[in-house]
PLY file of the C-alpha trace (Angstrom):
ply
format ascii 1.0
element vertex 552
property float x
property float y
property float z
element edge 551
property int vertex1
property int vertex2
end_header
34.04 9.38 11.36
31.87 10.29 8.36
30.66 6.70 8.21
29.75 6.74 11.91
27.86 10.00 11.43
25.97 8.49 8.49
24.98 5.51 10.65
23.66 7.85 13.30
21.71 9.82 10.74
19.59 6.80 9.88
18.45 6.45 13.47
17.90 10.15 14.09
15.92 10.74 10.88
12.85 8.81 12.08
11.35 8.35 15.56
12.63 5.13 17.08
9.10 3.98 17.84
8.54 3.88 14.09
11.73 2.04 13.18
10.68 -1.22 14.76
7.82 -1.69 12.30
5.24 -1.89 15.09
2.02 0.00 15.61
3.33 3.11 13.89
5.12 1.47 10.96
8.38 2.63 9.41
6.61 4.32 6.51
4.05 6.15 8.63
6.30 9.12 9.33
8.96 9.22 6.58
11.53 11.96 6.76
12.28 14.27 3.85
15.42 12.24 3.15
13.34 9.08 2.84
10.97 10.58 0.29
13.57 12.42 -1.79
13.80 10.81 -5.19
16.67 12.68 -6.74
14.52 15.09 -8.73
16.60 18.01 -10.01
16.08 21.30 -8.26
15.39 23.13 -11.52
11.77 24.13 -11.93
9.66 21.72 -13.97
5.85 21.58 -14.06
3.81 19.38 -16.41
0.02 19.19 -16.79
-1.57 16.91 -19.42
-5.38 16.52 -19.36
-6.89 14.14 -21.92
-10.02 12.39 -23.14
-10.07 8.86 -24.50
-12.34 6.58 -26.53
-11.69 2.84 -26.53
-13.14 -0.51 -27.49
-12.59 -3.67 -25.40
-13.17 -7.32 -26.24
-13.08 -10.05 -23.58
-13.30 -13.74 -24.47
-13.82 -16.63 -22.06
-11.54 -19.30 -23.51
-13.37 -22.11 -21.69
-17.00 -21.34 -22.56
-16.40 -19.34 -25.73
-18.48 -16.38 -24.51
-17.40 -12.99 -25.86
-18.16 -9.58 -24.35
-17.53 -6.21 -25.94
-17.93 -2.73 -24.52
-16.95 0.86 -25.21
-14.99 3.02 -22.79
-15.24 6.79 -22.49
-12.55 8.24 -20.24
-11.18 11.55 -19.05
-8.05 12.06 -17.02
-5.00 14.12 -16.20
-1.30 13.45 -15.65
0.64 16.11 -13.76
4.00 16.52 -12.06
6.02 19.23 -10.35
9.72 19.38 -9.46
11.14 22.56 -7.97
13.59 23.43 -5.23
10.70 23.45 -2.72
8.17 20.97 -4.09
8.16 17.47 -5.55
5.09 15.56 -6.62
3.16 13.64 -9.23
-0.52 12.91 -9.82
-2.32 10.68 -12.28
-6.12 10.31 -12.32
-8.58 8.71 -14.73
-12.38 8.38 -14.77
-13.79 5.74 -17.11
-17.37 5.02 -18.13
-17.94 1.51 -19.51
-20.87 1.07 -21.87
-21.78 -2.56 -22.56
-22.98 -3.90 -25.88
-26.07 -5.99 -25.18
-27.48 -7.18 -21.86
-24.58 -9.40 -20.79
-22.57 -6.49 -19.36
-23.99 -3.68 -17.25
-22.70 -0.13 -17.59
-20.23 0.83 -14.86
-17.83 3.53 -13.66
-14.17 3.10 -12.71
-11.98 5.64 -10.92
-8.21 5.07 -10.91
-5.51 7.44 -9.74
-2.48 8.05 -7.57
-0.98 11.25 -6.17
2.09 11.76 -3.98
3.80 15.01 -3.06
5.88 16.94 -0.57
6.45 20.68 -0.26
8.94 22.53 1.91
7.17 25.34 3.79
10.03 26.78 5.82
13.43 25.60 7.00
12.81 22.21 8.64
9.03 22.26 8.11
7.39 20.37 5.24
3.92 19.20 4.23
3.40 15.74 2.73
0.37 13.97 1.32
-0.97 11.28 -0.96
-4.23 10.03 -2.48
-5.36 6.84 -4.19
-8.39 5.61 -6.15
-8.52 2.02 -7.39
-10.50 -1.23 -7.54
-9.61 -3.74 -4.80
-10.37 -7.37 -3.98
-13.12 -7.64 -1.36
-13.07 -11.16 0.15
-9.95 -13.32 0.33
-12.07 -16.47 -0.21
-13.45 -15.43 -3.61
-12.41 -14.51 -7.13
-9.03 -12.85 -7.62
-9.44 -10.60 -10.65
-6.13 -9.20 -11.83
-7.42 -7.78 -15.14
-10.59 -5.74 -14.63
-12.38 -6.57 -17.87
-15.97 -7.72 -18.34
-18.16 -8.86 -15.45
-15.67 -8.73 -12.59
-16.78 -10.13 -9.25
-15.45 -9.67 -5.72
-14.16 -6.13 -6.26
-14.93 -2.76 -4.68
-14.07 0.82 -5.56
-11.68 2.35 -3.02
-10.66 5.93 -2.22
-7.95 6.86 0.26
-5.94 9.97 1.17
-3.62 11.25 3.87
-1.76 14.50 4.64
0.23 16.12 7.40
3.23 18.25 8.39
6.75 17.13 9.38
9.34 19.10 11.33
13.07 18.50 11.75
15.28 20.85 13.77
18.08 21.16 16.31
17.74 21.65 20.05
21.31 22.17 21.18
23.20 18.97 20.28
19.95 17.02 19.78
17.94 16.45 16.60
14.21 16.92 17.01
11.57 15.31 14.78
7.80 15.76 14.93
5.09 14.51 12.57
1.31 14.44 12.27
-0.75 12.49 9.73
-4.49 12.49 9.06
-5.80 9.69 6.86
-9.20 8.70 5.43
-10.26 5.55 3.53
-13.61 4.76 1.90
-14.57 1.43 0.29
-17.79 0.94 -1.66
-19.70 -2.34 -1.43
-18.88 -4.99 -4.07
-20.90 -4.40 -7.25
-21.53 -8.07 -8.12
-20.82 -11.53 -6.68
-17.67 -13.60 -6.80
-18.24 -15.39 -3.47
-20.06 -18.69 -3.10
-23.48 -18.14 -1.43
-22.78 -21.16 0.79
-19.89 -19.41 2.59
-20.48 -17.66 5.95
-21.32 -13.98 5.56
-18.54 -11.47 6.34
-18.94 -7.76 6.90
-18.21 -5.05 4.31
-15.69 -2.34 5.19
-17.21 1.15 5.03
-14.81 3.97 5.93
-12.28 5.03 8.57
-10.50 8.12 9.87
-7.06 7.76 11.45
-4.70 10.16 13.20
-1.09 9.70 14.26
1.27 12.10 16.03
4.93 11.25 16.71
7.88 13.05 18.24
11.51 12.11 18.90
14.74 13.59 20.23
18.11 12.04 19.41
21.83 12.63 19.89
24.44 11.22 17.50
27.29 8.97 18.76
30.30 10.80 20.16
28.51 14.09 20.82
28.01 13.62 24.57
28.80 9.91 24.90
30.18 7.02 22.83
26.74 5.59 21.93
24.03 7.66 20.31
20.54 7.59 21.73
16.99 8.49 20.77
13.80 8.81 22.83
10.45 8.90 21.07
6.73 8.69 21.60
3.54 8.49 19.58
-0.24 8.41 19.83
-2.55 6.93 17.19
-6.32 6.62 16.91
-8.64 5.30 14.21
-12.44 5.24 14.11
-14.28 3.10 11.57
-17.86 3.55 10.40
-18.68 -0.15 10.35
-19.74 -1.57 13.75
-18.16 1.53 15.39
-14.67 0.00 15.07
-11.86 1.67 16.99
-8.06 1.41 17.21
-6.09 3.30 19.87
-2.39 3.08 20.59
0.09 4.79 22.94
3.84 4.31 22.40
7.06 5.30 24.16
10.54 4.06 23.42
14.28 4.55 23.95
16.97 3.46 21.46
20.75 3.19 21.54
23.19 3.10 18.63
26.75 1.92 19.43
29.29 2.01 16.55
31.78 -0.87 16.65
33.51 0.05 13.37
33.28 2.87 10.80
30.59 0.89 8.98
28.85 -1.30 11.58
26.83 -0.40 14.66
24.86 -2.35 17.24
21.33 -1.09 17.84
18.77 -1.86 20.50
15.71 -0.45 22.15
13.12 -0.88 24.88
9.60 0.46 24.63
6.20 0.53 26.23
2.97 0.32 24.26
-0.73 0.09 24.92
-2.85 -0.97 21.94
-6.56 -1.70 21.99
-8.96 -2.52 19.15
-12.70 -2.82 19.72
-16.12 -2.75 18.07
-19.83 -3.09 18.82
-22.15 -5.99 17.93
-24.26 -6.27 14.82
-28.01 -5.86 15.32
-29.82 -9.19 14.96
-33.34 -10.13 13.95
-35.69 -12.50 15.77
-34.00 -15.47 14.13
-30.52 -14.38 15.22
-29.30 -13.36 11.76
-27.41 -10.05 11.37
-29.58 -7.17 10.12
-28.27 -5.59 6.91
-28.70 -2.02 5.68
-29.47 -1.03 2.09
-25.83 -1.49 1.06
-25.56 -4.97 2.56
-23.48 -3.92 5.58
-24.20 -5.03 9.14
-26.31 -2.60 11.15
-24.68 -1.63 14.45
-26.60 -2.52 17.59
-26.86 0.81 19.49
-27.36 -1.05 22.81
-24.33 -3.26 22.40
-21.40 -2.81 24.80
-18.01 -2.08 23.29
-16.24 -5.42 22.87
-12.47 -5.79 22.90
-10.99 -7.54 19.86
-7.32 -7.15 20.80
-5.38 -5.57 23.66
-1.73 -5.42 24.63
-0.25 -3.37 27.45
3.39 -3.73 28.42
7.08 -3.57 27.63
8.72 -4.84 24.46
12.32 -4.85 23.26
14.55 -5.60 20.30
18.21 -5.56 19.30
20.17 -5.92 16.09
22.83 -4.59 13.79
23.14 -1.74 11.31
25.55 -1.92 8.36
26.35 0.99 6.04
29.57 0.29 4.07
29.00 3.26 1.73
26.44 5.92 0.84
24.65 3.55 -1.52
23.99 0.66 0.88
22.10 0.57 4.19
21.07 -2.60 6.02
19.35 -2.94 9.40
18.06 -6.12 11.05
16.42 -6.50 14.47
14.94 -9.33 16.53
13.04 -9.00 19.77
9.93 -9.88 21.75
6.66 -8.14 20.94
2.95 -8.97 20.83
3.62 -12.08 22.91
6.10 -13.74 20.54
9.38 -13.30 18.67
9.33 -10.33 16.31
11.59 -9.75 13.28
11.97 -6.43 11.48
14.51 -4.98 9.07
15.23 -3.07 5.91
17.71 -3.00 3.04
18.29 -0.14 0.60
20.83 -0.46 -2.19
21.40 2.10 -4.92
23.69 0.42 -7.40
23.73 3.55 -9.59
21.56 6.54 -10.43
19.49 4.24 -12.62
19.10 1.19 -10.34
17.60 0.91 -6.86
16.64 -1.99 -4.59
14.53 -1.91 -1.41
13.50 -4.72 0.96
11.40 -4.32 4.14
10.58 -6.89 6.83
7.65 -5.71 8.97
5.62 -6.77 12.01
2.81 -4.81 13.67
-0.82 -4.71 14.77
-2.80 -3.09 11.98
-6.18 -2.15 10.58
-6.98 -1.90 6.88
-7.12 1.91 6.85
-3.90 2.36 8.83
-1.93 -0.17 6.80
-3.10 1.46 3.57
-1.98 4.89 4.81
1.42 3.41 5.67
1.74 1.79 2.23
0.63 4.93 0.40
3.21 7.01 2.29
5.97 4.60 1.19
5.30 5.18 -2.53
7.62 7.52 -4.45
6.77 11.10 -5.40
8.08 10.37 -8.90
6.45 7.19 -10.25
5.96 5.51 -13.61
2.43 6.39 -14.69
1.76 3.68 -17.25
-1.45 3.76 -19.27
-4.35 2.20 -17.35
-4.48 -0.97 -19.44
-7.80 -2.80 -18.97
-8.65 -0.65 -15.94
-6.23 -2.39 -13.58
-5.72 0.74 -11.48
-3.16 0.73 -8.68
-3.41 -2.55 -6.79
0.12 -3.95 -6.89
3.60 -2.48 -7.11
4.30 1.13 -8.07
7.69 1.66 -9.70
9.74 4.83 -9.51
11.07 6.99 -12.32
14.31 7.28 -10.36
16.77 4.58 -9.33
17.32 6.33 -6.00
13.86 5.24 -4.78
12.75 2.01 -6.48
9.10 2.26 -5.43
6.74 0.28 -3.21
4.07 -2.45 -3.25
0.52 -2.43 -1.87
-0.13 -6.16 -2.30
0.07 -6.84 1.44
-2.88 -4.59 2.26
-4.81 -5.29 -0.96
-4.84 -9.09 -0.64
-8.42 -8.38 0.53
-10.39 -5.67 2.33
-10.58 -6.59 6.02
-12.89 -5.09 8.64
-11.16 -6.83 11.56
-7.90 -5.69 13.13
-4.94 -8.01 12.65
-1.25 -8.61 13.22
0.53 -8.04 9.92
3.87 -9.73 9.25
5.75 -10.17 6.02
8.44 -9.07 3.63
8.34 -6.83 0.54
11.05 -6.38 -2.08
11.20 -4.16 -5.16
13.79 -3.21 -7.77
13.72 -0.63 -10.56
16.31 -0.40 -13.36
16.66 2.16 -16.16
18.91 1.32 -19.11
18.89 3.69 -22.06
15.40 3.67 -23.59
14.18 0.83 -21.37
12.88 0.67 -17.80
12.04 -2.50 -15.94
11.00 -3.39 -12.43
10.16 -6.37 -10.27
8.34 -6.70 -6.97
7.68 -9.72 -4.77
6.62 -10.46 -1.23
4.85 -12.52 1.40
2.14 -11.26 3.78
0.53 -12.92 6.80
-2.44 -11.55 8.75
-3.56 -12.97 12.10
-7.12 -11.71 12.60
-8.60 -10.25 15.78
-12.33 -9.89 16.37
-14.54 -10.34 19.44
-16.40 -13.63 19.73
-20.09 -12.81 20.16
-23.13 -15.09 20.39
-24.11 -16.39 16.95
-21.28 -14.34 15.45
-18.47 -15.19 13.08
-15.39 -16.07 15.14
-12.23 -14.70 13.53
-9.85 -14.51 16.47
-6.58 -16.26 15.76
-7.41 -17.24 12.17
-4.79 -16.38 9.55
-4.67 -15.17 5.95
-1.59 -15.54 3.76
-0.54 -14.33 0.34
2.48 -14.62 -1.92
2.83 -12.26 -4.87
5.14 -11.25 -7.69
5.02 -8.63 -10.44
7.19 -7.75 -13.45
7.12 -4.52 -15.45
8.99 -3.61 -18.64
8.70 -0.47 -20.77
10.75 0.52 -23.80
10.55 3.67 -25.86
11.04 2.63 -29.48
11.43 6.19 -30.73
10.26 9.70 -29.88
6.58 8.87 -30.51
6.12 5.15 -29.80
6.88 2.42 -27.30
5.82 -0.84 -25.67
4.76 -1.79 -22.11
4.71 -5.33 -20.68
3.27 -6.46 -17.33
3.01 -9.87 -15.66
1.82 -10.91 -12.22
1.15 -13.96 -10.06
-0.74 -14.14 -6.75
-1.50 -16.96 -4.33
-3.97 -16.55 -1.44
-4.87 -18.90 1.38
-7.09 -18.42 4.43
-8.24 -20.30 7.52
-11.70 -18.72 7.25
-14.56 -21.23 7.08
-15.07 -22.57 3.56
-11.98 -20.91 2.12
-9.92 -22.58 -0.62
-6.55 -21.55 -1.98
-6.83 -19.00 -4.78
-4.27 -18.51 -7.57
-4.29 -15.76 -10.19
-1.83 -15.34 -13.07
-1.88 -12.81 -15.88
0.08 -10.82 -18.43
-0.63 -7.78 -20.62
1.23 -6.15 -23.51
0.63 -2.71 -25.03
1.94 -0.74 -28.00
1.39 3.01 -28.21
2.06 5.59 -30.89
1.44 9.33 -30.76
0.49 11.59 -33.66
0.94 15.04 -32.20
-1.79 15.54 -29.60
-3.46 12.27 -30.59
-2.22 9.08 -28.94
-3.24 5.55 -29.86
-2.91 2.32 -27.89
-3.36 -1.36 -28.73
-3.27 -3.92 -25.92
-3.74 -7.66 -25.43
-3.94 -9.69 -22.26
-4.25 -13.24 -20.94
-5.58 -14.00 -17.48
-6.29 -17.09 -15.35
-7.51 -17.63 -11.81
-8.55 -20.71 -9.89
-10.41 -21.13 -6.58
-9.71 -24.53 -5.00
-9.97 -27.50 -7.35
-13.22 -26.55 -9.08
-13.90 -22.89 -9.90
-11.56 -21.46 -12.50
-11.46 -18.97 -15.35
-9.25 -18.45 -18.39
-9.81 -15.35 -20.50
-8.20 -13.23 -23.20
-8.63 -9.49 -23.69
-7.97 -7.00 -26.46
-8.21 -3.21 -26.43
-7.78 -0.41 -28.95
-8.06 3.21 -27.86
-7.44 6.76 -29.03
-6.50 9.52 -26.58
-6.45 13.28 -27.24
-4.19 15.49 -25.11
-5.17 19.11 -24.51
0 1
1 2
2 3
3 4
4 5
5 6
6 7
7 8
8 9
9 10
10 11
11 12
12 13
13 14
14 15
15 16
16 17
17 18
18 19
19 20
20 21
21 22
22 23
23 24
24 25
25 26
26 27
27 28
28 29
29 30
30 31
31 32
32 33
33 34
34 35
35 36
36 37
37 38
38 39
39 40
40 41
41 42
42 43
43 44
44 45
45 46
46 47
47 48
48 49
49 50
50 51
51 52
52 53
53 54
54 55
55 56
56 57
57 58
58 59
59 60
60 61
61 62
62 63
63 64
64 65
65 66
66 67
67 68
68 69
69 70
70 71
71 72
72 73
73 74
74 75
75 76
76 77
77 78
78 79
79 80
80 81
81 82
82 83
83 84
84 85
85 86
86 87
87 88
88 89
89 90
90 91
91 92
92 93
93 94
94 95
95 96
96 97
97 98
98 99
99 100
100 101
101 102
102 103
103 104
104 105
105 106
106 107
107 108
108 109
109 110
110 111
111 112
112 113
113 114
114 115
115 116
116 117
117 118
118 119
119 120
120 121
121 122
122 123
123 124
124 125
125 126
126 127
127 128
128 129
129 130
130 131
131 132
132 133
133 134
134 135
135 136
136 137
137 138
138 139
139 140
140 141
141 142
142 143
143 144
144 145
145 146
146 147
147 148
148 149
149 150
150 151
151 152
152 153
153 154
154 155
155 156
156 157
157 158
158 159
159 160
160 161
161 162
162 163
163 164
164 165
165 166
166 167
167 168
168 169
169 170
170 171
171 172
172 173
173 174
174 175
175 176
176 177
177 178
178 179
179 180
180 181
181 182
182 183
183 184
184 185
185 186
186 187
187 188
188 189
189 190
190 191
191 192
192 193
193 194
194 195
195 196
196 197
197 198
198 199
199 200
200 201
201 202
202 203
203 204
204 205
205 206
206 207
207 208
208 209
209 210
210 211
211 212
212 213
213 214
214 215
215 216
216 217
217 218
218 219
219 220
220 221
221 222
222 223
223 224
224 225
225 226
226 227
227 228
228 229
229 230
230 231
231 232
232 233
233 234
234 235
235 236
236 237
237 238
238 239
239 240
240 241
241 242
242 243
243 244
244 245
245 246
246 247
247 248
248 249
249 250
250 251
251 252
252 253
253 254
254 255
255 256
256 257
257 258
258 259
259 260
260 261
261 262
262 263
263 264
264 265
265 266
266 267
267 268
268 269
269 270
270 271
271 272
272 273
273 274
274 275
275 276
276 277
277 278
278 279
279 280
280 281
281 282
282 283
283 284
284 285
285 286
286 287
287 288
288 289
289 290
290 291
291 292
292 293
293 294
294 295
295 296
296 297
297 298
298 299
299 300
300 301
301 302
302 303
303 304
304 305
305 306
306 307
307 308
308 309
309 310
310 311
311 312
312 313
313 314
314 315
315 316
316 317
317 318
318 319
319 320
320 321
321 322
322 323
323 324
324 325
325 326
326 327
327 328
328 329
329 330
330 331
331 332
332 333
333 334
334 335
335 336
336 337
337 338
338 339
339 340
340 341
341 342
342 343
343 344
344 345
345 346
346 347
347 348
348 349
349 350
350 351
351 352
352 353
353 354
354 355
355 356
356 357
357 358
358 359
359 360
360 361
361 362
362 363
363 364
364 365
365 366
366 367
367 368
368 369
369 370
370 371
371 372
372 373
373 374
374 375
375 376
376 377
377 378
378 379
379 380
380 381
381 382
382 383
383 384
384 385
385 386
386 387
387 388
388 389
389 390
390 391
391 392
392 393
393 394
394 395
395 396
396 397
397 398
398 399
399 400
400 401
401 402
402 403
403 404
404 405
405 406
406 407
407 408
408 409
409 410
410 411
411 412
412 413
413 414
414 415
415 416
416 417
417 418
418 419
419 420
420 421
421 422
422 423
423 424
424 425
425 426
426 427
427 428
428 429
429 430
430 431
431 432
432 433
433 434
434 435
435 436
436 437
437 438
438 439
439 440
440 441
441 442
442 443
443 444
444 445
445 446
446 447
447 448
448 449
449 450
450 451
451 452
452 453
453 454
454 455
455 456
456 457
457 458
458 459
459 460
460 461
461 462
462 463
463 464
464 465
465 466
466 467
467 468
468 469
469 470
470 471
471 472
472 473
473 474
474 475
475 476
476 477
477 478
478 479
479 480
480 481
481 482
482 483
483 484
484 485
485 486
486 487
487 488
488 489
489 490
490 491
491 492
492 493
493 494
494 495
495 496
496 497
497 498
498 499
499 500
500 501
501 502
502 503
503 504
504 505
505 506
506 507
507 508
508 509
509 510
510 511
511 512
512 513
513 514
514 515
515 516
516 517
517 518
518 519
519 520
520 521
521 522
522 523
523 524
524 525
525 526
526 527
527 528
528 529
529 530
530 531
531 532
532 533
533 534
534 535
535 536
536 537
537 538
538 539
539 540
540 541
541 542
542 543
543 544
544 545
545 546
546 547
547 548
548 549
549 550
550 551
């Protein structure tokens, strides 16, 4: 009976409309149980501000060119773990000062924050924020180590926050959530895209709102199966070309245990999703008019054009398996968005020091909404490694606790996209802690089918697809109380059906050694990086860094 109750708890913890991985996304409205990372209830607060001075050398191994620059940085690492609050924040501002005229001075912001606080019984407030450099156009350069003159990248800022409520209404469990999210992307600083390729728009910013509610009854309370009814409303407005996403959702789910550890699940829902935008203003020759930042200027007289619309019933069915408290598997198949849809999840906690998570997703998305979903899936207790070579947070984020292995943002960061799209793929991550060592691995596949209105003399995106495959390895070992090593390796492969696009491959690895002398910390790092666009454009470079950091 305890196993049956545990099965029911998975369904009742999150609105059923979110479980299917559709317009809302499973990570959009995580429950407190989903975010809990096993942090002890004893009070613990840490705040470590610092300043840093570093020197970087970057060598192009093909041409022999060498660049050097100095970095001046200031940052803070903070965390809190009490009976009512859990959270962690890491932020760094870096000023790069080039030696000579080959490298322009630049600024880099990198940081991540995640937290949750319990306000009253059943009511909590959750939020997250992110600053990083991201890849702009899927057809261009794929920088994985941000050293030297890096093309095809933009500075990104994103944040979300909102309350969650869980309570009882008689025999029913009630859940309600609201999230407000904002994302801002600056224009790319330098090139990285062939001038012969068709011009695409630059993402500007977006505001998104989502409200969800559900009511569920566990199996055996009033009937043999358990059931949940849920609904949601979501809206996003984008600054560029007056983009808009609006979705209404309603759904009913049933959970029918067929053994103490296995249950059949199924659901039927109704949804109405519409994405739209206005035209770009055009000059006498028919070319899009650009503003001072290089973005398309919106035509104020343009009608609102529909990029994607769906309005109707969808359904899915599957199985849930929970043989013990450490393992939970759910898999569903159904019909949605006019085709077969697959969703699922696997969570396995082998021990307190090892965790595995796999998610299969399918939903209509925008860049801002998908980023909010990915940010909400990251742990509140993460490994804040030193920002080697200014990489920022653009891949997998690993947890400090085996109970929540972490999450990856590669699916949304394969490139910044102004169009709406259907996002399908799979993400997997594992984190292991063994004595003085911690290691993690993340891998996945992401597919985006783009939606945009076809306008006269415009770029037609409808139905075209982007794909990416990615993998990342992380290893850290503390050698003694004051020193340690960090190793990172990654591989990415991108392909696109956009006009003029070639396959892009990027591979890289970095290694760092650090040693602290009281409040003074020192770091030495080396890296090797390669990327190739099609059969012609390629780069192979090596990097070296030495830095000193003072903690206040």
